[in-house]
C-alpha positions as a Markdown table, in Angstrom:
| # | Residue | x | y | z |
|---|---|---|---|---|
| 1 | Met | 133.3 | 89.7 | 82.4 |
| 2 | Phe | 136.2 | 87.3 | 83.2 |
| 3 | Thr | 136.6 | 89.0 | 86.7 |
| 4 | Leu | 132.6 | 87.9 | 86.9 |
| 5 | Ala | 133.1 | 84.2 | 85.9 |
| 6 | Lys | 136.3 | 83.8 | 88.5 |
| 7 | Ser | 134.6 | 84.8 | 91.0 |
| 8 | Phe | 131.8 | 83.3 | 90.0 |
| 9 | Leu | 133.6 | 80.1 | 90.3 |
| 10 | Gln | 135.4 | 81.4 | 94.5 |
| 11 | Asn | 132.2 | 82.2 | 95.8 |
| 12 | Pro | 128.9 | 81.3 | 93.6 |
| 13 | Leu | 126.6 | 82.5 | 96.3 |
| 14 | Gly | 127.8 | 85.8 | 96.8 |
| 15 | Val | 127.5 | 86.6 | 92.4 |
| 16 | Leu | 124.5 | 85.8 | 92.9 |
| 17 | Ala | 123.2 | 88.0 | 95.5 |
| 18 | Ala | 124.6 | 90.5 | 94.3 |
| 19 | Leu | 122.7 | 90.2 | 91.3 |
| 20 | Leu | 119.8 | 89.0 | 92.9 |
| 21 | Val | 120.2 | 92.7 | 94.0 |
| 22 | Val | 121.0 | 94.6 | 90.8 |
| 23 | Gly | 117.2 | 92.7 | 90.1 |
| 24 | Arg | 115.8 | 93.9 | 93.0 |
| 25 | Thr | 117.4 | 97.8 | 91.8 |
| 26 | Val | 115.6 | 97.5 | 89.0 |
| 27 | Thr | 111.9 | 95.8 | 89.8 |
| 28 | Ala | 112.2 | 99.1 | 92.0 |
| 29 | Ala | 112.5 | 101.5 | 89.5 |
| 30 | Glu | 108.6 | 100.8 | 88.6 |
| 31 | Pro | 106.0 | 102.6 | 90.2 |
| 32 | Val | 104.6 | 100.9 | 93.2 |
| 33 | Ile | 101.4 | 102.1 | 93.0 |
| 34 | Ser | 97.9 | 101.4 | 95.8 |
| 35 | Thr | 94.7 | 100.0 | 94.9 |
| 36 | Ser | 92.3 | 102.7 | 95.5 |
| 37 | His | 90.3 | 103.9 | 98.5 |
| 38 | Ala | 88.1 | 106.1 | 99.2 |
| 39 | Ala | 88.8 | 109.6 | 99.4 |
| 40 | Thr | 86.8 | 112.9 | 99.4 |
| 41 | Asn | 84.1 | 114.8 | 97.7 |
| 42 | Gly | 83.2 | 111.2 | 95.3 |
| 43 | Phe | 86.7 | 110.2 | 94.4 |
| 44 | Val | 89.1 | 107.5 | 95.6 |
| 45 | Val | 93.3 | 107.9 | 95.8 |
| 46 | His | 95.9 | 105.4 | 94.7 |
| 47 | Glu | 99.1 | 106.4 | 97.0 |
| 48 | Val | 101.4 | 105.9 | 94.7 |
| 49 | Gln | 105.6 | 105.7 | 94.9 |
| 50 | Ser | 107.8 | 106.6 | 91.8 |
| 51 | Glu | 111.7 | 107.3 | 91.3 |
| 52 | Tyr | 110.0 | 110.2 | 89.5 |
| 53 | Gln | 109.2 | 112.5 | 93.4 |
| 54 | Ala | 110.3 | 112.8 | 96.1 |
| 55 | Gly | 108.0 | 110.5 | 98.9 |
| 56 | Thr | 104.8 | 108.8 | 98.6 |
| 57 | Thr | 102.5 | 111.1 | 96.2 |
| 58 | Lys | 98.8 | 110.5 | 95.6 |
| 59 | Leu | 96.5 | 110.3 | 92.6 |
| 60 | Tyr | 92.8 | 110.7 | 93.2 |
| 61 | Val | 90.2 | 109.4 | 91.2 |
| 62 | Arg | 86.4 | 110.0 | 89.9 |
| 63 | Val | 84.5 | 107.6 | 87.7 |
| 64 | Pro | 81.0 | 108.8 | 85.8 |
| 65 | Val | 78.3 | 107.1 | 88.6 |
| 66 | Lys | 76.5 | 105.7 | 85.7 |
| 67 | Leu | 79.3 | 104.2 | 83.2 |
| 68 | Thr | 77.6 | 101.3 | 82.1 |
| 69 | Ala | 79.5 | 98.2 | 81.2 |
| 70 | Gly | 81.9 | 98.5 | 78.3 |
| 71 | Gln | 81.4 | 101.8 | 77.8 |
| 72 | Arg | 84.5 | 103.8 | 77.4 |
| 73 | Val | 84.9 | 107.7 | 78.6 |
| 74 | Pro | 87.7 | 110.7 | 77.9 |
| 75 | Val | 90.2 | 111.7 | 80.9 |
| 76 | Leu | 90.0 | 115.2 | 82.4 |
| 77 | Tyr | 92.6 | 115.9 | 83.9 |
| 78 | Leu | 92.6 | 118.2 | 86.9 |
| 79 | Leu | 96.4 | 120.1 | 87.3 |
| 80 | Pro | 97.2 | 121.6 | 90.7 |
| 81 | Val | 98.7 | 124.4 | 91.3 |
| 82 | Glu | 100.8 | 123.1 | 94.5 |
| 83 | Ala | 102.5 | 120.5 | 96.5 |
| 84 | Gln | 101.3 | 117.1 | 97.8 |
| 85 | Asp | 97.6 | 118.3 | 99.1 |
| 86 | Glu | 98.1 | 122.1 | 99.6 |
| 87 | Ser | 95.2 | 124.0 | 99.6 |
| 88 | Arg | 95.7 | 127.1 | 99.4 |
| 89 | Trp | 94.3 | 128.0 | 96.0 |
| 90 | Gly | 91.2 | 126.7 | 97.0 |
| 91 | Ser | 90.1 | 122.8 | 96.2 |
| 92 | Pro | 89.6 | 121.2 | 92.5 |
| 93 | Leu | 88.7 | 118.2 | 93.8 |
| 94 | Ala | 85.4 | 120.1 | 95.6 |
| 95 | Glu | 85.4 | 122.7 | 92.0 |
| 96 | Ala | 84.2 | 118.7 | 90.2 |
| 97 | Ala | 82.0 | 117.3 | 92.9 |
| 98 | Lys | 80.1 | 120.7 | 92.8 |
| 99 | Leu | 79.7 | 121.2 | 89.1 |
| 100 | Glu | 79.1 | 117.5 | 89.2 |
| 101 | Leu | 81.7 | 117.0 | 86.3 |
| 102 | Ala | 82.4 | 113.1 | 86.3 |
| 103 | Asp | 78.6 | 112.8 | 85.8 |
| 104 | Arg | 77.8 | 116.2 | 83.3 |
| 105 | Leu | 80.8 | 115.8 | 80.9 |
| 106 | Asn | 81.1 | 112.0 | 80.9 |
| 107 | Val | 84.7 | 111.7 | 81.7 |
| 108 | Ile | 86.5 | 110.5 | 84.1 |
| 109 | Cys | 88.4 | 113.6 | 86.5 |
| 110 | Val | 92.1 | 112.5 | 88.0 |
| 111 | Tyr | 93.8 | 115.0 | 89.9 |
| 112 | Pro | 97.6 | 114.0 | 90.6 |
| 113 | Thr | 99.7 | 115.3 | 93.1 |
| 114 | Phe | 103.0 | 116.4 | 93.2 |
| 115 | Ser | 105.9 | 115.8 | 95.9 |
| 116 | His | 107.6 | 119.7 | 95.1 |
| 117 | Leu | 105.7 | 122.5 | 93.4 |
| 118 | Pro | 104.0 | 121.2 | 90.1 |
| 119 | Trp | 105.6 | 123.3 | 87.1 |
| 120 | Tyr | 105.6 | 120.3 | 84.7 |
| 121 | Cys | 109.3 | 120.1 | 84.1 |
| 122 | Asp | 111.8 | 117.5 | 84.8 |
| 123 | His | 114.9 | 119.1 | 86.7 |
| 124 | Pro | 118.1 | 118.6 | 84.8 |
| 125 | Thr | 119.8 | 116.8 | 88.0 |
| 126 | Asp | 117.9 | 115.9 | 90.6 |
| 127 | Pro | 116.2 | 112.5 | 90.0 |
| 128 | Gly | 113.0 | 112.9 | 92.2 |
| 129 | Met | 111.9 | 116.0 | 90.6 |
| 130 | Arg | 111.2 | 114.9 | 87.0 |
| 131 | Gln | 107.7 | 115.9 | 87.0 |
| 132 | Glu | 106.9 | 115.7 | 83.2 |
| 133 | Thr | 108.2 | 112.2 | 83.1 |
| 134 | Tyr | 106.0 | 111.5 | 85.7 |
| 135 | Phe | 102.6 | 112.3 | 84.9 |
| 136 | Leu | 104.1 | 111.0 | 81.0 |
| 137 | Lys | 105.2 | 107.4 | 82.4 |
| 138 | Val | 103.4 | 107.1 | 84.9 |
| 139 | Val | 100.3 | 108.8 | 85.8 |
| 140 | Val | 98.9 | 108.3 | 82.6 |
| 141 | Pro | 99.9 | 105.3 | 82.1 |
| 142 | Phe | 97.8 | 104.1 | 85.0 |
| 143 | Ile | 95.2 | 105.9 | 84.5 |
| 144 | Glu | 93.8 | 103.9 | 80.9 |
| 145 | Arg | 95.5 | 100.5 | 82.3 |
| 146 | Thr | 92.7 | 101.0 | 85.3 |
| 147 | Tyr | 90.0 | 102.7 | 84.7 |
| 148 | Pro | 87.6 | 102.7 | 81.7 |
| 149 | Val | 89.5 | 105.2 | 79.5 |
| 150 | Arg | 88.7 | 105.8 | 75.8 |
| 151 | Ala | 91.9 | 105.5 | 73.9 |
| 152 | Gly | 93.6 | 108.6 | 72.0 |
| 153 | Arg | 95.6 | 111.3 | 72.1 |
| 154 | Asp | 91.5 | 113.0 | 71.8 |
| 155 | Ser | 90.9 | 111.5 | 75.3 |
| 156 | Arg | 94.0 | 112.9 | 77.5 |
| 157 | Leu | 93.0 | 116.4 | 78.3 |
| 158 | Leu | 94.4 | 119.2 | 80.7 |
| 159 | Leu | 92.9 | 121.7 | 82.7 |
| 160 | Gly | 94.7 | 124.5 | 84.9 |
| 161 | Phe | 95.3 | 128.0 | 86.1 |
| 162 | Ser | 98.5 | 129.7 | 86.7 |
| 163 | Lys | 101.2 | 127.2 | 88.0 |
| 164 | Ser | 98.8 | 124.6 | 86.6 |
| 165 | Gly | 98.0 | 126.5 | 83.0 |
| 166 | Trp | 101.4 | 127.0 | 82.1 |
| 167 | Gly | 101.5 | 123.3 | 82.5 |
| 168 | Ala | 98.7 | 122.0 | 80.4 |
| 169 | Trp | 99.5 | 124.2 | 77.8 |
| 170 | Ser | 103.5 | 122.6 | 77.9 |
| 171 | Leu | 102.3 | 119.6 | 78.5 |
| 172 | Leu | 100.3 | 119.3 | 75.2 |
| 173 | Leu | 102.9 | 121.3 | 72.7 |
| 174 | Arg | 105.7 | 119.8 | 74.1 |
| 175 | Asn | 103.5 | 116.2 | 73.3 |
| 176 | Pro | 100.9 | 116.7 | 71.2 |
| 177 | Glu | 100.8 | 113.7 | 69.8 |
| 178 | Thr | 99.9 | 112.3 | 73.5 |
| 179 | Phe | 97.0 | 115.3 | 74.4 |
| 180 | Gly | 94.5 | 116.7 | 72.9 |
| 181 | Arg | 93.1 | 119.7 | 74.2 |
| 182 | Ala | 94.8 | 122.3 | 77.2 |
| 183 | Ala | 93.2 | 125.1 | 79.0 |
| 184 | Ala | 95.0 | 128.3 | 80.9 |
| 185 | Trp | 93.2 | 130.6 | 83.1 |
| 186 | Asp | 94.8 | 133.1 | 85.0 |
| 187 | Ser | 97.8 | 131.3 | 83.7 |
| 188 | Pro | 102.1 | 133.2 | 83.2 |
| 189 | Leu | 102.0 | 132.6 | 80.1 |
| 190 | Met | 104.7 | 135.0 | 79.0 |
| 191 | Met | 107.4 | 134.2 | 81.8 |
| 192 | Glu | 111.0 | 135.4 | 80.6 |
| 193 | Arg | 113.1 | 133.9 | 83.7 |
| 194 | Gly | 111.9 | 130.8 | 86.6 |
| 195 | Leu | 109.4 | 133.0 | 88.9 |
| 196 | Tyr | 107.5 | 132.1 | 91.5 |
| 197 | Gly | 108.9 | 129.3 | 92.2 |
| 198 | Met | 110.3 | 127.6 | 88.8 |
| 199 | Ala | 113.6 | 128.2 | 89.2 |
| 200 | Gly | 114.1 | 125.9 | 91.7 |
| 201 | Ile | 112.2 | 123.2 | 89.5 |
| 202 | Ala | 113.8 | 124.2 | 86.0 |
| 203 | Gly | 116.7 | 124.0 | 87.5 |
| 204 | Thr | 118.8 | 125.9 | 84.9 |
| 205 | Gln | 117.1 | 128.7 | 82.9 |
| 206 | Glu | 118.9 | 126.4 | 79.8 |
| 207 | Asn | 116.7 | 123.6 | 80.7 |
| 208 | Phe | 113.5 | 126.8 | 81.2 |
| 209 | Glu | 113.8 | 127.6 | 78.2 |
| 210 | Arg | 112.4 | 124.3 | 77.1 |
| 211 | Tyr | 109.6 | 124.8 | 78.7 |
| 212 | Arg | 109.2 | 128.2 | 78.0 |
| 213 | Ile | 105.6 | 128.7 | 76.5 |
| 214 | Pro | 105.7 | 131.2 | 73.2 |
| 215 | Asn | 109.0 | 129.5 | 72.7 |
| 216 | Leu | 107.0 | 126.2 | 72.2 |
| 217 | Leu | 104.2 | 128.1 | 70.5 |
| 218 | Arg | 106.7 | 129.8 | 68.1 |
| 219 | Glu | 108.5 | 126.1 | 67.5 |
| 220 | Arg | 105.2 | 123.7 | 67.6 |
| 221 | Gly | 102.5 | 125.6 | 67.4 |
| 222 | Ala | 101.7 | 124.8 | 63.6 |
| 223 | Ala | 102.2 | 121.5 | 64.6 |
| 224 | Leu | 98.6 | 121.4 | 66.5 |
| 225 | Gly | 96.7 | 121.6 | 63.0 |
| 226 | Ser | 93.4 | 123.9 | 61.7 |
| 227 | Glu | 91.3 | 123.0 | 64.7 |
| 228 | Pro | 92.1 | 124.9 | 68.3 |
| 229 | Arg | 93.4 | 122.9 | 70.7 |
| 230 | Leu | 94.1 | 125.9 | 73.9 |
| 231 | Leu | 92.0 | 127.5 | 75.3 |
| 232 | Leu | 93.9 | 130.8 | 76.5 |
| 233 | Met | 91.1 | 132.2 | 79.2 |
| 234 | Gly | 91.8 | 135.1 | 82.6 |
| 235 | Tyr | 92.1 | 136.6 | 84.3 |
| 236 | Asp | 92.9 | 138.3 | 87.7 |
| 237 | Asn | 96.8 | 138.2 | 88.1 |
| 238 | Phe | 98.4 | 137.6 | 84.3 |
| 239 | Arg | 95.3 | 139.9 | 82.4 |
| 240 | Ala | 98.4 | 140.9 | 80.7 |
| 241 | Pro | 100.3 | 137.5 | 79.3 |
| 242 | Thr | 97.1 | 136.0 | 78.8 |
| 243 | Gln | 96.5 | 139.1 | 76.8 |
| 244 | Gln | 100.2 | 139.1 | 75.1 |
| 245 | Ala | 99.7 | 135.3 | 74.6 |
| 246 | His | 96.9 | 135.6 | 72.6 |
| 247 | Ser | 98.5 | 138.4 | 70.8 |
| 248 | Leu | 101.8 | 136.0 | 70.2 |
| 249 | Met | 99.2 | 133.6 | 68.8 |
| 250 | Glu | 97.6 | 135.7 | 66.5 |
| 251 | Glu | 100.4 | 136.3 | 65.1 |
| 252 | Leu | 101.9 | 132.7 | 64.7 |
| 253 | Lys | 98.6 | 132.4 | 63.2 |
| 254 | Ile | 97.9 | 129.3 | 65.6 |
| 255 | Pro | 93.7 | 128.5 | 66.4 |
| 256 | His | 92.6 | 129.3 | 70.2 |
| 257 | Ala | 90.1 | 129.8 | 72.2 |
| 258 | Tyr | 90.1 | 133.0 | 74.4 |
| 259 | Arg | 88.5 | 134.3 | 76.6 |
| 260 | Asp | 89.2 | 137.7 | 77.7 |
| 261 | Gly | 88.2 | 137.5 | 81.2 |
| 262 | Pro | 85.5 | 138.7 | 83.2 |
| 263 | Gln | 87.7 | 139.2 | 86.7 |
| 264 | Arg | 87.7 | 136.1 | 88.9 |
| 265 | Lys | 89.7 | 135.5 | 92.4 |
| 266 | His | 93.1 | 133.7 | 91.6 |
| 267 | His | 91.7 | 130.5 | 93.3 |
| 268 | Trp | 90.0 | 127.1 | 91.6 |
| 269 | Asn | 86.6 | 127.0 | 93.1 |
| 270 | Thr | 85.2 | 131.3 | 91.6 |
| 271 | Gly | 83.9 | 129.4 | 89.1 |
| 272 | Trp | 85.9 | 129.7 | 85.6 |
| 273 | Val | 86.4 | 125.9 | 86.5 |
| 274 | Asp | 83.5 | 125.2 | 84.2 |
| 275 | Glu | 83.6 | 126.7 | 81.2 |
| 276 | Ala | 87.5 | 125.6 | 80.4 |
| 277 | Ala | 86.3 | 122.1 | 81.1 |
| 278 | Arg | 82.3 | 122.2 | 79.0 |
| 279 | Trp | 85.5 | 123.9 | 75.9 |
| 280 | Leu | 88.0 | 120.9 | 76.7 |
| 281 | Val | 85.4 | 118.4 | 76.2 |
| 282 | Thr | 83.0 | 119.3 | 73.8 |
| 283 | Gly | 85.2 | 122.1 | 71.9 |
| 284 | Gln | 83.0 | 124.8 | 72.1 |
């Protein structure tokens, strides 16, 4: 304090300029999100700059066409399996448009992108790879202050497959008061170490253990209550892990919905999305 006061007396303008720089640094930590513009498949898109991601990410949003004034609806989060706008595993935007999910289910569909391969965890040392924090502190709050979203846990619904099925379940199990239901299709839910690019996102085995699904089921499954909040669907690449996750939840007496098949290609656009989305919205 004495040093700052002495410096101010000697060079008041310099100290004020330094303080303004500090102020700008704090302000810059807030996400910068653009206004929406038309994208594809009936979605609009926002560009996002956040300290929790490296570079620009995007939020794709589709609102029901017949939404009436004052009406508020749930949000269906379609969680990506690839970084940025990559589409090796298909297009959830095209699938949502084909199925008319927003209008048929009366939900707002949101598809967020990530700068790195999305595994929905926070890297222990890299501040630009904090995927869980980005989703919780940037994506969800922005959607809820910008769009006519119904408030409450049960209006936040998570849908994913493969990596993002893991992500949907880990987000709900780690944040059961924030999210209502989560659906995972053909996902490697029983991994014991970071495969499929997970190691680089988790950073360490110790950090990976914090997000590991069997650990979360054992530690937090009982807190989900008596109604099924997790949907487990398969299969293509990961039938055995799907069956093992089902057996573990049976053993732990965690209510859940389970669909063992039919077999479909490991891809967004092979017919499984409709059933998963309907269950998330209706519970049936």
